[in-house]
DRENKE-266553 format. One record per atom (N, C-alpha, C): residue number from 1; atom name; x, y, z. Coordinates in nm, 3 decimals. Example, Ala and Ser with C-alpha at 12.3 -4.5 7.8 and 13.67 -1.06 7.14 Angstrom:
BEGIN
+-----+------+---------+---------+---------+
!   n ! atom !       X !       Y !       Z !
+-----+------+---------+---------+---------+
!   1 !    N !   1.319 !  -0.569 !   0.780 !
!   1 !   CA !   1.230 !  -0.450 !   0.780 !
!   1 !    C !   1.320 !  -0.330 !   0.780 !
!   2 !    N !   1.285 !  -0.225 !   0.708 !
!   2 !   CA !   1.367 !  -0.106 !   0.714 !
!   2 !    C !   1.290 !   0.003 !   0.787 !
+-----+------+---------+---------+---------+
end
This chain:
BEGIN
+-----+------+---------+---------+---------+
!   n ! atom !       X !       Y !       Z !
+-----+------+---------+---------+---------+
!   1 !    N !  -0.343 !  -1.011 !   2.111 !
!   1 !   CA !  -0.451 !  -0.967 !   1.990 !
!   1 !    C !  -0.447 !  -0.792 !   2.022 !
!   2 !    N !  -0.451 !  -0.802 !   1.894 !
!   2 !   CA !  -0.427 !  -0.636 !   1.858 !
!   2 !    C !  -0.521 !  -0.583 !   1.741 !
!   3 !    N !  -0.511 !  -0.437 !   1.726 !
!   3 !   CA !  -0.592 !  -0.395 !   1.614 !
!   3 !    C !  -0.746 !  -0.392 !   1.662 !
!   4 !    N !  -0.770 !  -0.347 !   1.824 !
!   4 !   CA !  -0.895 !  -0.358 !   1.872 !
!   4 !    C !  -0.978 !  -0.524 !   1.857 !
!   5 !    N !  -0.922 !  -0.597 !   1.824 !
!   5 !   CA !  -0.980 !  -0.718 !   1.831 !
!   5 !    C !  -0.985 !  -0.759 !   1.962 !
!   6 !    N !  -1.080 !  -0.879 !   1.941 !
!   6 !   CA !  -1.130 !  -0.938 !   2.102 !
!   6 !    C !  -1.045 !  -1.084 !   2.047 !
!   7 !    N !  -1.027 !  -1.150 !   2.227 !
!   7 !   CA !  -0.971 !  -1.273 !   2.203 !
!   7 !    C !  -1.039 !  -1.390 !   2.155 !
!   8 !    N !  -1.156 !  -1.366 !   2.154 !
!   8 !   CA !  -1.256 !  -1.499 !   2.124 !
!   8 !    C !  -1.258 !  -1.480 !   1.965 !
!   9 !    N !  -1.261 !  -1.369 !   1.901 !
!   9 !   CA !  -1.300 !  -1.346 !   1.776 !
!   9 !    C !  -1.171 !  -1.241 !   1.696 !
!  10 !    N !  -1.055 !  -1.292 !   1.693 !
!  10 !   CA !  -0.895 !  -1.235 !   1.689 !
!  10 !    C !  -0.913 !  -1.164 !   1.561 !
!  11 !    N !  -1.002 !  -1.231 !   1.440 !
!  11 !   CA !  -0.994 !  -1.239 !   1.292 !
!  11 !    C !  -1.138 !  -1.189 !   1.244 !
!  12 !    N !  -1.196 !  -1.090 !   1.358 !
!  12 !   CA !  -1.337 !  -1.052 !   1.300 !
!  12 !    C !  -1.304 !  -0.932 !   1.193 !
!  13 !    N !  -1.423 !  -0.998 !   1.118 !
!  13 !   CA !  -1.395 !  -0.939 !   0.979 !
!  13 !    C !  -1.409 !  -0.739 !   0.973 !
!  14 !    N !  -1.497 !  -0.718 !   1.008 !
!  14 !   CA !  -1.541 !  -0.576 !   1.045 !
!  14 !    C !  -1.439 !  -0.492 !   1.139 !
!  15 !    N !  -1.392 !  -0.555 !   1.225 !
!  15 !   CA !  -1.258 !  -0.493 !   1.287 !
!  15 !    C !  -1.166 !  -0.510 !   1.239 !
!  16 !    N !  -1.102 !  -0.594 !   1.191 !
!  16 !   CA !  -1.002 !  -0.630 !   1.106 !
!  16 !    C !  -1.009 !  -0.492 !   0.975 !
!  17 !    N !  -1.121 !  -0.474 !   0.919 !
!  17 !   CA !  -1.150 !  -0.394 !   0.792 !
!  17 !    C !  -1.099 !  -0.252 !   0.869 !
!  18 !    N !  -1.166 !  -0.198 !   0.962 !
!  18 !   CA !  -1.138 !  -0.060 !   1.049 !
!  18 !    C !  -1.019 !  -0.023 !   1.048 !
!  19 !    N !  -0.953 !  -0.124 !   1.137 !
!  19 !   CA !  -0.824 !  -0.105 !   1.137 !
!  19 !    C !  -0.706 !  -0.095 !   1.036 !
!  20 !    N !  -0.765 !  -0.163 !   0.924 !
!  20 !   CA !  -0.694 !  -0.128 !   0.791 !
!  20 !    C !  -0.724 !   0.013 !   0.734 !
!  21 !    N !  -0.831 !   0.047 !   0.747 !
!  21 !   CA !  -0.862 !   0.146 !   0.688 !
!  21 !    C !  -0.834 !   0.260 !   0.784 !
!  22 !    N !  -0.835 !   0.266 !   0.897 !
!  22 !   CA !  -0.765 !   0.355 !   0.964 !
!  22 !    C !  -0.611 !   0.354 !   0.945 !
!  23 !    N !  -0.538 !   0.271 !   0.970 !
!  23 !   CA !  -0.424 !   0.316 !   0.927 !
!  23 !    C !  -0.374 !   0.370 !   0.828 !
!  24 !    N !  -0.427 !   0.311 !   0.713 !
!  24 !   CA !  -0.435 !   0.401 !   0.556 !
!  24 !    C !  -0.463 !   0.522 !   0.602 !
!  25 !    N !  -0.588 !   0.597 !   0.650 !
!  25 !   CA !  -0.581 !   0.717 !   0.644 !
!  25 !    C !  -0.487 !   0.778 !   0.724 !
!  26 !    N !  -0.437 !   0.715 !   0.844 !
!  26 !   CA !  -0.344 !   0.780 !   0.913 !
!  26 !    C !  -0.215 !   0.801 !   0.859 !
!  27 !    N !  -0.203 !   0.732 !   0.742 !
!  27 !   CA !  -0.056 !   0.735 !   0.655 !
!  27 !    C !  -0.080 !   0.845 !   0.583 !
!  28 !    N !  -0.192 !   0.812 !   0.522 !
!  28 !   CA !  -0.209 !   0.961 !   0.437 !
!  28 !    C !  -0.207 !   1.081 !   0.461 !
!  29 !    N !  -0.302 !   1.093 !   0.582 !
!  29 !   CA !  -0.302 !   1.192 !   0.657 !
!  29 !    C !  -0.168 !   1.273 !   0.708 !
!  30 !    N !  -0.059 !   1.191 !   0.732 !
!  30 !   CA !   0.060 !   1.201 !   0.806 !
!  30 !    C !   0.165 !   1.289 !   0.678 !
!  31 !    N !   0.129 !   1.237 !   0.559 !
!  31 !   CA !   0.211 !   1.254 !   0.422 !
!  31 !    C !   0.133 !   1.384 !   0.351 !
!  32 !    N !   0.028 !   1.443 !   0.438 !
!  32 !   CA !  -0.059 !   1.540 !   0.354 !
!  32 !    C !   0.040 !   1.639 !   0.321 !
!  33 !    N !   0.137 !   1.699 !   0.393 !
!  33 !   CA !   0.201 !   1.809 !   0.380 !
!  33 !    C !   0.323 !   1.779 !   0.332 !
!  34 !    N !   0.392 !   1.653 !   0.285 !
!  34 !   CA !   0.507 !   1.580 !   0.230 !
!  34 !    C !   0.418 !   1.506 !   0.113 !
!  35 !    N !   0.348 !   1.561 !   0.012 !
!  35 !   CA !   0.312 !   1.453 !  -0.080 !
!  35 !    C !   0.424 !   1.411 !  -0.196 !
!  36 !    N !   0.534 !   1.492 !  -0.176 !
!  36 !   CA !   0.656 !   1.405 !  -0.272 !
!  36 !    C !   0.747 !   1.309 !  -0.184 !
!  37 !    N !   0.684 !   1.286 !  -0.076 !
!  37 !   CA !   0.763 !   1.165 !   0.023 !
!  37 !    C !   0.672 !   1.048 !   0.017 !
!  38 !    N !   0.540 !   1.030 !  -0.033 !
!  38 !   CA !   0.469 !   0.952 !  -0.075 !
!  38 !    C !   0.388 !   0.902 !  -0.171 !
!  39 !    N !   0.394 !   0.746 !  -0.207 !
!  39 !   CA !   0.318 !   0.727 !  -0.279 !
!  39 !    C !   0.241 !   0.588 !  -0.297 !
!  40 !    N !   0.145 !   0.625 !  -0.303 !
!  40 !   CA !   0.018 !   0.510 !  -0.276 !
!  40 !    C !  -0.002 !   0.431 !  -0.457 !
!  41 !    N !   0.025 !   0.307 !  -0.459 !
!  41 !   CA !   0.002 !   0.235 !  -0.583 !
!  41 !    C !  -0.111 !   0.129 !  -0.562 !
!  42 !    N !  -0.181 !   0.127 !  -0.705 !
!  42 !   CA !  -0.263 !  -0.002 !  -0.730 !
!  42 !    C !  -0.191 !  -0.078 !  -0.809 !
!  43 !    N !  -0.138 !  -0.183 !  -0.753 !
!  43 !   CA !  -0.053 !  -0.287 !  -0.819 !
!  43 !    C !  -0.107 !  -0.317 !  -0.936 !
!  44 !    N !  -0.250 !  -0.355 !  -0.972 !
!  44 !   CA !  -0.296 !  -0.398 !  -1.098 !
!  44 !    C !  -0.292 !  -0.298 !  -1.177 !
!  45 !    N !  -0.275 !  -0.136 !  -1.178 !
!  45 !   CA !  -0.278 !  -0.048 !  -1.275 !
!  45 !    C !  -0.167 !  -0.080 !  -1.391 !
!  46 !    N !  -0.190 !  -0.076 !  -1.489 !
!  46 !   CA !  -0.084 !  -0.094 !  -1.606 !
!  46 !    C !   0.056 !  -0.059 !  -1.587 !
!  47 !    N !   0.013 !   0.110 !  -1.519 !
!  47 !   CA !   0.129 !   0.188 !  -1.495 !
!  47 !    C !   0.184 !   0.250 !  -1.373 !
!  48 !    N !   0.151 !   0.088 !  -1.297 !
!  48 !   CA !   0.199 !   0.099 !  -1.165 !
!  48 !    C !   0.362 !   0.096 !  -1.157 !
!  49 !    N !   0.403 !   0.015 !  -1.216 !
!  49 !   CA !   0.553 !   0.003 !  -1.241 !
!  49 !    C !   0.650 !   0.101 !  -1.272 !
!  50 !    N !   0.559 !   0.196 !  -1.346 !
!  50 !   CA !   0.642 !   0.323 !  -1.432 !
!  50 !    C !   0.606 !   0.393 !  -1.281 !
!  51 !    N !   0.475 !   0.434 !  -1.252 !
!  51 !   CA !   0.520 !   0.558 !  -1.167 !
!  51 !    C !   0.608 !   0.501 !  -1.000 !
!  52 !    N !   0.623 !   0.371 !  -0.978 !
!  52 !   CA !   0.748 !   0.343 !  -0.893 !
!  52 !    C !   0.859 !   0.391 !  -0.926 !
!  53 !    N !   0.887 !   0.370 !  -1.052 !
!  53 !   CA !   1.011 !   0.398 !  -1.116 !
!  53 !    C !   1.039 !   0.577 !  -1.101 !
!  54 !    N !   0.944 !   0.613 !  -1.151 !
!  54 !   CA !   0.938 !   0.790 !  -1.139 !
!  54 !    C !   0.950 !   0.839 !  -1.010 !
!  55 !    N !   0.896 !   0.780 !  -0.915 !
!  55 !   CA !   0.884 !   0.800 !  -0.781 !
!  55 !    C !   1.044 !   0.812 !  -0.734 !
!  56 !    N !   1.107 !   0.683 !  -0.720 !
!  56 !   CA !   1.255 !   0.676 !  -0.692 !
!  56 !    C !   1.308 !   0.693 !  -0.782 !
!  57 !    N !   1.314 !   0.825 !  -0.869 !
!  57 !   CA !   1.394 !   0.868 !  -0.962 !
!  57 !    C !   1.493 !   0.764 !  -1.047 !
!  58 !    N !   1.414 !   0.707 !  -1.078 !
!  58 !   CA !   1.508 !   0.592 !  -1.174 !
!  58 !    C !   1.457 !   0.546 !  -1.287 !
!  59 !    N !   1.546 !   0.518 !  -1.376 !
!  59 !   CA !   1.505 !   0.506 !  -1.545 !
!  59 !    C !   1.387 !   0.443 !  -1.573 !
!  60 !    N !   1.301 !   0.498 !  -1.620 !
!  60 !   CA !   1.147 !   0.447 !  -1.642 !
!  60 !    C !   1.215 !   0.345 !  -1.770 !
!  61 !    N !   1.115 !   0.246 !  -1.751 !
!  61 !   CA !   1.163 !   0.169 !  -1.866 !
!  61 !    C !   0.987 !   0.078 !  -1.868 !
!  62 !    N !   1.000 !   0.016 !  -2.008 !
!  62 !   CA !   0.851 !  -0.022 !  -2.015 !
!  62 !    C !   0.804 !  -0.139 !  -1.975 !
!  63 !    N !   0.724 !  -0.218 !  -1.951 !
!  63 !   CA !   0.705 !  -0.336 !  -1.874 !
!  63 !    C !   0.647 !  -0.310 !  -1.718 !
!  64 !    N !   0.638 !  -0.457 !  -1.692 !
!  64 !   CA !   0.588 !  -0.457 !  -1.560 !
!  64 !    C !   0.693 !  -0.533 !  -1.455 !
!  65 !    N !   0.631 !  -0.503 !  -1.342 !
!  65 !   CA !   0.698 !  -0.520 !  -1.226 !
!  65 !    C !   0.764 !  -0.676 !  -1.283 !
!  66 !    N !   0.916 !  -0.668 !  -1.209 !
!  66 !   CA !   0.965 !  -0.813 !  -1.229 !
!  66 !    C !   0.910 !  -0.887 !  -1.167 !
!  67 !    N !   0.931 !  -1.030 !  -1.200 !
!  67 !   CA !   0.838 !  -1.167 !  -1.173 !
!  67 !    C !   0.937 !  -1.245 !  -1.148 !
!  68 !    N !   1.018 !  -1.263 !  -0.997 !
!  68 !   CA !   1.079 !  -1.367 !  -0.995 !
!  68 !    C !   1.028 !  -1.502 !  -0.909 !
!  69 !    N !   1.088 !  -1.610 !  -0.938 !
!  69 !   CA !   1.041 !  -1.734 !  -0.881 !
!  69 !    C !   0.907 !  -1.795 !  -0.909 !
!  70 !    N !   0.880 !  -1.750 !  -1.034 !
!  70 !   CA !   0.743 !  -1.800 !  -1.111 !
!  70 !    C !   0.745 !  -1.988 !  -1.093 !
!  71 !    N !   0.667 !  -1.990 !  -1.031 !
!  71 !   CA !   0.622 !  -2.171 !  -1.027 !
!  71 !    C !   0.484 !  -2.199 !  -0.997 !
+-----+------+---------+---------+---------+
end
């Protein structure tokens, strides 16, 4: 059992949310002095794919993330 959860309730919602938020805050804090090495994306934003390509110094194309295995 990890992330501060207890054996009796390993998926306790509040505990899991706190662990998730703490992890995200730790990652953001780590990259505070290295902003060019970190990209945080909201994949539902219309320009997320273009932001990723720019971050990777790749050719920016119009469109969305490729979607494979549609079924």
